[in-house]
C-alpha positions in Angstrom: -84.9 50.8 13.8 -86.1 54.2 13.2 -83.0 55.3 14.9 -81.1 52.9 12.7 -81.9 54.4 9.5 -81.8 58.1 11.0 -78.0 57.2 11.2 -77.7 56.0 8.1 -79.0 59.3 6.9 -76.9 61.5 9.3 -73.8 59.4 7.7 -74.4 60.0 4.2 -75.5 64.0 4.7 -72.7 64.6 7.1 -70.3 62.9 4.2 -72.8 65.8 1.3 -71.6 68.2 3.8 -68.0 67.1 4.3 -68.6 67.4 7.7 -67.2 63.5 7.6 -65.1 61.9 5.5 -66.8 60.0 2.7 -65.6 56.6 2.9 -66.4 52.8 3.1 -69.2 53.7 6.1 -71.1 56.7 4.0 -71.3 54.3 0.9 -72.7 51.4 3.4 -75.3 53.9 4.5 -76.2 54.8 1.0 -76.7 51.3 -0.2 -78.9 50.4 3.4 -80.8 53.6 2.1 -81.1 52.4 -1.2 -82.3 49.2 -0.6 -85.0 50.5 1.6 -86.1 53.0 -1.5 -86.1 50.4 -3.4 -88.3 48.7 -1.0 -90.4 51.3 0.1 -91.9 51.6 -4.5 -92.2 47.3 -4.5 -94.7 48.2 -1.6 -96.6 51.0 -3.0 -96.5 52.2 -6.3 -96.9 56.0 -4.8 -93.6 55.8 -3.6 -92.8 55.3 -7.5 -91.6 58.3 -8.5 -89.2 59.3 -5.5 -85.8 59.5 -6.2 -82.5 60.7 -4.7 -81.1 64.2 -4.9 -78.9 64.8 -7.5 -75.8 64.8 -5.1 -76.5 61.5 -3.4 -76.9 60.6 -7.0 -73.3 61.8 -7.9 -72.1 60.0 -4.8 -73.4 56.8 -6.0 -71.8 57.7 -9.2 -68.5 58.5 -7.6 -69.0 54.5 -5.3 -69.4 52.8 -9.2 -66.9 54.0 -10.6 -64.4 53.2 -8.2 -66.2 49.8 -7.6 -65.7 49.3 -11.4 -61.8 50.8 -11.9 
């Protein structure tokens, strides 16, 4: 499972850095990481203030605009 998590992180990172295309795999990996972060926050309040970087939030916003539009 750790390797799978790392793969999702790498996909998002490389998409943000321009090393790979921003595509459905990027958004799927971002979705998985978002779900896991929410579960972590539910598991322990110590993680309640953990957030994605502004670059990742911007990427999420792009996906939300495409999904709605």
